[in-house]
N, C-alpha and C positions, 0 to 999 in steps of 0.2 A: 775281443782283440781283433784289430784290423788285419787284412791279409799281409800288408807289408810288415807289420809288427810281428806276425807269426813267422814270416820268412827270416827276419833278422834274429828273432829269438832262437829259432832252430840253428842258425849258423853260429851264434855266439855260444850256445850250449855245447855244440860240437867242438868249438874251439877250446873249451876248458880242458878236455882230454878226449882224444878221438878213439881211445881203446875201450870205451865203456861197454860196448856190446859184447866184446870178447870176454871181458872180465865177468860180466853177469852170466854169460853162458857157462862159466866154470863153477858156479855156486854149487855147494854140495847137495846131492839129491835127497839126502835124509833130513835136511834142516826143517825143524818145526818151530813155529813162532806164533805170535798173536798180532792181530791187526791193531790199528791205532786205538780203536775203541776197546781193546782188550778181549775181543772174541777170538777164541782159539782157531787157528787156521794152519793148514799144512802147505808147504811150498817145496817144489823141487827145482833143480837147476833148469830143467826143461820148461816148466811153467813160468819161471822167472824170466827165462830168455824170451819166451813168447811175449810176455809183458813188455820187455825191452824192445822187441821188434815192433810192438804196437806204438811205442814211443818214437820210433823212427817215422815221424808222422808225415802224411801227405795231406795237402789242403783239399777241401776245408776240414777243420778239426772239429771233433765233438766238444761239448762243453767240458767234459771230464778231461780230455786231452789238453784243452786250453788251460784248465786249472793246474794240471801237473806242470805244464810248460811255464806258466806264469810263476809258479813257486820256484822252479829251477832257475828261471831268469832273475828272480829277485835275489838269489844267492850268488849270482855270478861274480859281482865285484868283491863281495866278502871273501869268497874262496880265492880269487886272484890275489887279494891282499895277503891272506894267510899263507898262500903257497909261494909268493914271489917277493914280498916286500922285506927290505932291510929293517923296517920299523917293527914288524912282527917278531923277527928274530931278536931284536934289541929288547923288546918287552919280555920275551922268554928269559933271556939272560938276567934282566933286571929283577924279575920275580925270584929266580933261584938265588941271586946274590943277596937280595933282601932277606930271604929265609935263612941263608947261612949266617948273615950278620946277626940275626935274632938268636940263632943257636949259639953263636960265639958269646953273645951277651949273657945268655942263660948259664952257660958253662963257666964263664969268668966270674959271675956274681950270683951264686945260688941263694944268697940271703933273701928270705921272704918267699921262696918257692916251697913246694910241698915236700920235697925230699924224695919223691918217687923218681924212678928212672925217666929220663927225658925221651920224648917221642915227637914225631911229626905225623900229621894225618893229611893225606892228599887223595884227590880224585885221580882217575887214570886218564880218561879221554879228554884231549885238548888241555891237559895239565902236565902230563909227562909223556903221553903217547899221542901221535899225530895221525888223525884219520882223514886229513883233507884230500889225499889222493882218491880214496874210495868215495868220499862225498862228491868230489868233482866228477868222477866217473859216473856216478848216479845222476848228477845234474846234466851231464852231457847226453844222457839217454832220455832226458825229460822227466826223471823221477825227482821231484822236489819235496816229497813228503818225508823221506827218511823214516818210514814207519818201522815198528818193531820187527815185522817180518823181514824186511831188508836188513835191519841193523844186526839181528842175531846171525843171519847168514853171513854178513860181512865179518863179524867178530870171529866166527868159526874158522875163517880162513887164516887167522893169526898173522895178518900182514900189516898191522899197525906199525908205524915208524916211530922212532924216538924224536921228541921235540928237541930243538937246538939247546944243548947244554944239559939236558935231563939226566943222561947217564953219568956224566961227571959229577953233577950235583948230588945225585942219590948215593953214589959210591963215596963221596966225601962225607956225607951225613953218616953213612954206615961206618966209615973209618973213625969218626969221632965218637962212636959208641952210642949213637942216638937211634932209637927204634923207629922203623918206618912202617906205617900202616896204609895200605892201598884200599880206600873205602869207595867202591864204585857201584853204580846202579846197573851194571851189567847183571843179567840174570844168572845166578849161580848154577842152577840145574842144567842150563843149556850151554853156558859159556865159561865155567870155571876152568876147565882143562885147557881150552885154547888160549884163555887169558894168561894163565900161568906159563904156558909154553911160549907165548909171545913175549911176555915181560922178561923171561929168562934169556930168550934169544937176543934181546936188546941189551943184555948185560946188566940188568937192574938187580940190586941186592934185595934180600929179605922177601923173596918170592916163595911163600909157602902158605899152608892153610891157616896158620896163626896170624899172618900179616896181610893176606889178601882177603878182604871182607866184601863179598859181593851181595847183591840183593837176593835174599832167600825167598821172599814172598812177593809176587808181582803186584799185589794189592797194597804193599807196604814199602813204598820207595823213600819214605822219610829216613834220612841217615842218622837222626838224633839217637835212636837206640843203640846203634853201633858206636857212635861217639861216646855214649855213656859207658858202654862196656870197656872201652879203651881207657877212659879217664879213671876207672876204678883202680887201675894198677899203674898208670903212667901219668906223668906231667906233660901235657901236650903244649909244646912251645909254639908251633905254627900249624895252622890249617891252610891248605892250598887247594884251589879249584878254579874252574871257569864259570861256575854257576853259584848264585847265592846259596843254594841248597847244599853246597859243599862245605858250608860254614855253619857253626852251631848258633844260628841267629833266629831260627824259627820262621823262616820265610815260606816253608812248604804250604801250598794251597792259598797263599795270600794274594790279594789284589795288587795291581801295579803300584798304587799309592801306598799300600801297607808295606810292600817290599821296600820301596824307596825310603819310607820312614824308618824302617828297621836298619837299613844301611846307614842312613844319616845319624842315627843314634849311636852307631858303632864307629863313626868316622875316625876316631883317634887310634883305632886298632889296625887300620889298613896300611899296609907297608911294613908292619911289624908282626902282630899275631895273625893277621889275615892277609894272604897273598892271593890276588885274583888275576887270572890270565884272560886275555881278550878272546872272545868267541862270538862274532857277529852272525854266525851261520845258524845255530840252533841252541835251544835251552829253554828254561822255564820262563824267560823273559818274553818269549813268543806268546805262550798261552796267557801270560799276565796282561798282555795288551788286549787280547780277546780270545776267549775260549772257542769261538767260532772261526778263528782265523784260517785254519787248515781246510775248512769245509765251505768257505765262502765261494760264491760264483766269481768268475773273473771280474765282472763289472762291479760287484759289491766290494771286492778287494781293492780295486782301483780307487773307489770312493773312500775306502778305509785308509789307504795310503795318504790321500790328500788331507783327510781329516786329522790323522795323527801327526803329519808333518807340519801342519799349520795351526795346531791348537795352541 
């Protein structure tokens, strides 16, 4: 990365949200998490703040700093779009409206359904709760990896905001007598309590141990077993999420082409049984492009961008 690009990247990352360093310094001292590769590691507010200070970079940058900054810079426009655009808000409302319409159809015409109580199944992050402020604060300090160490510390703060229309939608679903299941890959052991506290503070219904189903085993992030448990007793009308893995389509661990083929095969169900929310910042789509994406050198990543955008 050239010197002028480094200077611009630093300025634009800071523009996203200038309060990132202060936020990071307030992370809880007791938070324990795992690195991207799954190796257990401990973090405290102090050590995380030191890392943030390292991200307040002076030139020349190390390759590791260049990598972090490049990743943060790549997310800049996506975060600006999610945080500021009317179009993003419109897509949130559109998703919730489509889900309500499908619930109305199921309740008005139960013929051919299982006879079980109706339910919806949805992800939490970037489906009903908005984490873009925290993501932008991280990017502003040069942290573009959003690894599990950072993620668990962020969730423990219980500061996620409601997405536009989410609370009204969920409360209307509850008013109609339809069960709501929050199926999230937040790690239960570390994040169940702050997740419940956060969802309740946002005014969401059905927030209890029966309906909030987080990931119990960090080595088992596939949601299908949790989906199967729900469908034993409920007729799921709608699945909602920002990731293909939030839907019962078997995309976990698949390649990019395999994921796309599974989506194409289910195309008739999108907008009815399956509701997808836009998330251009993170998700399984990143590793589906390349499992090495997060660990590439800055030069290799620039080549990768050119290859992917022109293939």
